[in-house]
C-alpha positions as CSV (number, residue, x, y, z in Angstrom):
1,M,-42.7,81.3,-47.2
2,K,-44.2,84.2,-49.1
3,K,-47.7,83.3,-47.9
4,N,-46.4,83.3,-44.3
5,I,-44.9,86.7,-44.7
6,I,-48.0,88.1,-46.2
7,L,-50.1,86.6,-43.5
8,V,-47.9,88.1,-40.7
9,V,-48.0,91.5,-42.4
10,A,-51.8,91.3,-42.7
11,L,-52.1,90.4,-39.1
12,I,-49.8,93.2,-37.9
13,A,-51.8,95.7,-40.1
14,S,-55.1,94.5,-38.7
15,F,-53.9,94.8,-35.1
16,W,-52.5,98.3,-35.8
17,S,-55.8,99.4,-37.3
18,F,-57.8,97.8,-34.4
19,G,-55.6,99.5,-31.8
20,Q,-56.1,103.0,-33.3
21,S,-58.8,105.2,-32.0
22,I,-61.4,106.4,-34.4
23,F,-59.8,109.8,-34.2
24,E,-56.4,108.6,-35.3
25,R,-57.9,106.4,-38.0
26,Y,-59.6,109.4,-39.7
27,A,-57.2,112.2,-38.9
28,D,-56.0,112.6,-42.5
29,N,-59.3,111.8,-44.2
30,D,-60.6,114.6,-46.4
31,E,-64.2,113.5,-45.7
32,V,-63.8,114.2,-42.0
33,T,-63.4,117.3,-39.8
34,L,-61.3,116.6,-36.8
35,V,-60.8,118.9,-33.8
36,S,-58.3,117.5,-31.3
37,I,-56.9,119.4,-28.3
38,S,-54.1,117.6,-26.6
39,P,-53.6,117.3,-22.8
40,K,-50.4,119.4,-23.2
41,M,-52.5,122.3,-24.5
42,F,-54.8,122.1,-21.5
43,K,-51.8,121.9,-19.2
44,M,-50.4,125.1,-20.8
45,L,-53.7,126.8,-20.4
46,G,-53.7,125.9,-16.7
47,Q,-50.2,127.3,-16.3
48,M,-51.1,130.6,-17.8
49,S,-51.2,133.3,-15.1
50,L,-54.2,135.4,-15.7
51,S,-54.5,138.3,-13.4
52,T,-58.1,139.1,-13.9
53,D,-60.8,140.3,-11.6
54,D,-63.4,138.9,-14.0
55,P,-65.0,135.9,-12.3
56,E,-66.4,134.6,-15.6
57,A,-63.0,134.5,-17.2
58,Q,-61.6,132.6,-14.1
59,E,-64.6,130.2,-14.2
60,Y,-63.9,129.5,-17.9
61,L,-60.2,128.9,-17.2
62,D,-61.0,126.5,-14.3
63,M,-63.4,124.6,-16.6
64,V,-60.9,124.4,-19.5
65,T,-58.1,123.2,-17.2
66,S,-60.3,120.4,-15.9
67,I,-60.3,118.7,-19.3
68,N,-57.5,116.4,-20.2
69,N,-58.6,115.3,-23.7
70,F,-61.0,116.9,-26.2
71,K,-61.8,115.4,-29.6
72,V,-64.5,116.0,-32.1
73,L,-65.0,114.1,-35.4
74,V,-67.6,115.2,-38.0
75,S,-68.4,113.5,-41.3
76,A,-71.2,113.3,-43.8
77,N,-69.8,110.0,-45.2
78,Q,-72.2,107.1,-44.5
79,E,-69.5,104.5,-44.1
80,I,-67.5,106.7,-41.7
81,S,-70.6,107.5,-39.8
82,A,-71.3,103.8,-39.4
83,D,-67.7,103.2,-38.3
84,M,-68.1,106.0,-35.7
85,L,-71.3,104.4,-34.3
86,K,-69.5,101.0,-34.2
87,W,-66.6,102.6,-32.3
88,V,-69.0,104.3,-29.8
89,N,-70.8,101.0,-29.1
90,Q,-67.4,99.3,-28.5
91,Q,-66.3,102.1,-26.1
92,V,-69.6,102.0,-24.2
93,S,-69.0,98.3,-23.6
94,K,-65.2,98.5,-23.0
95,E,-65.3,101.5,-20.7
96,N,-68.6,100.6,-18.9
97,L,-70.1,103.9,-19.9
98,E,-73.6,104.7,-18.7
99,E,-76.2,106.2,-21.1
100,L,-77.0,109.7,-19.7
101,M,-79.5,110.8,-22.3
102,S,-80.9,110.0,-25.7
103,I,-82.7,112.4,-27.9
104,K,-84.5,111.3,-31.1
105,D,-86.4,113.8,-33.2
106,K,-86.7,114.9,-36.9
107,E,-83.5,116.9,-36.7
108,A,-81.1,114.6,-34.9
109,D,-80.5,111.4,-33.0
110,V,-78.2,112.2,-30.1
111,T,-76.9,109.9,-27.4
112,F,-74.7,110.8,-24.4
113,Y,-72.6,108.3,-22.5
114,V,-70.7,109.1,-19.3
115,K,-68.3,107.6,-16.8
116,D,-69.0,109.0,-13.3
117,G,-66.4,111.4,-12.0
118,S,-65.3,112.7,-8.6
119,K,-68.6,114.4,-7.7
120,E,-72.2,113.9,-8.5
121,D,-72.4,116.5,-11.2
122,H,-68.9,115.7,-12.6
123,V,-67.9,113.0,-15.1
124,A,-64.6,111.5,-16.0
125,Q,-65.6,110.8,-19.6
126,L,-68.3,112.2,-21.8
127,L,-69.0,110.6,-25.1
128,M,-71.6,112.1,-27.4
129,Y,-72.7,110.7,-30.8
130,V,-75.0,112.8,-33.0
131,N,-76.6,111.6,-36.2
132,E,-77.9,114.9,-37.5
133,I,-80.3,115.4,-40.4
134,V,-79.7,118.8,-42.2
135,A,-81.3,120.3,-45.3
136,S,-79.8,118.9,-48.5
137,T,-78.0,120.9,-51.1
138,P,-77.2,119.9,-54.7
139,E,-73.6,119.4,-53.6
140,N,-74.5,116.7,-51.1
141,S,-73.7,113.2,-52.3
142,L,-75.4,111.5,-49.3
143,N,-79.0,112.3,-48.7
144,I,-82.1,110.5,-47.6
145,N,-85.4,111.9,-48.8
146,G,-83.6,115.2,-49.7
147,R,-81.8,115.5,-46.4
148,E,-78.1,115.0,-45.6
149,I,-77.0,112.9,-42.7
150,K,-74.1,114.4,-40.7
151,A,-72.5,112.4,-37.8
152,V,-70.7,114.1,-34.9
153,L,-68.6,112.3,-32.3
154,L,-67.4,114.2,-29.2
155,L,-65.1,112.8,-26.6
156,L,-64.2,114.7,-23.4
157,E,-62.0,113.3,-20.6
158,G,-60.9,114.8,-17.4
159,D,-62.9,116.1,-14.3
160,I,-65.7,117.6,-16.3
161,D,-68.4,119.7,-14.6
162,L,-71.6,119.1,-16.7
163,N,-73.0,122.4,-15.4
164,K,-70.2,124.3,-17.2
165,I,-69.3,122.3,-20.3
166,S,-72.1,123.5,-22.6
167,K,-70.6,127.0,-22.2
168,L,-67.3,125.7,-23.7
169,T,-69.0,124.1,-26.7
170,D,-71.0,127.3,-27.3
171,Q,-67.9,129.5,-27.1
172,M,-66.0,127.2,-29.5
173,D,-69.1,127.0,-31.7
174,L,-68.9,123.2,-31.7
175,P,-71.8,120.9,-32.7
176,G,-73.8,119.4,-29.9
177,G,-73.9,122.5,-27.6
178,N,-77.7,122.5,-27.4
179,Q,-77.7,118.8,-26.7
180,L,-75.1,119.2,-23.9
181,R,-77.3,121.8,-22.2
182,K,-80.2,119.3,-22.2
183,A,-77.9,116.6,-20.9
184,Q,-76.6,118.7,-18.0
185,Q,-80.2,119.6,-17.1
186,K,-81.1,115.9,-17.0
187,K,-78.0,114.9,-14.9
188,S,-78.9,117.7,-12.4
189,L,-82.4,116.4,-11.9
């Protein structure tokens, strides 16, 4: 009887863990930086009445309100980075995401996946995974050949205009802004 109870509890725990998104799984982990903006916040931004004659401010507001979900996960932990990559691969398969662009150089390996949106230059989902190599410091516990590996996972959902989204990442000073600019240029070609 005890074994059956333990087995049931273990099965429930494994289903609960499997059902969690990567962002929920690491939300309280000290080795992870998480930025998560809820759909409610985007809705509130959309309901703000800005009386401005500044077209750039209006364009920014339009862009922000077109996003329903915004999450960024950053970690230098090798196991967490591997888990992030595994989750990305599962999402690509599950959501039928298309690889938009892949960049591999001495500074980073970056891959963008998208789900087509309402227009040619819009996407319904943008998933970016970056495996960045940065200069190592004595405090870094994980380094390869004197360089630290830092993984970044970005998820955007909504009606996202690729021509404008890099502005948002620049203004919020989020990782991957340069790579998003390159991806938007490739999608436009």
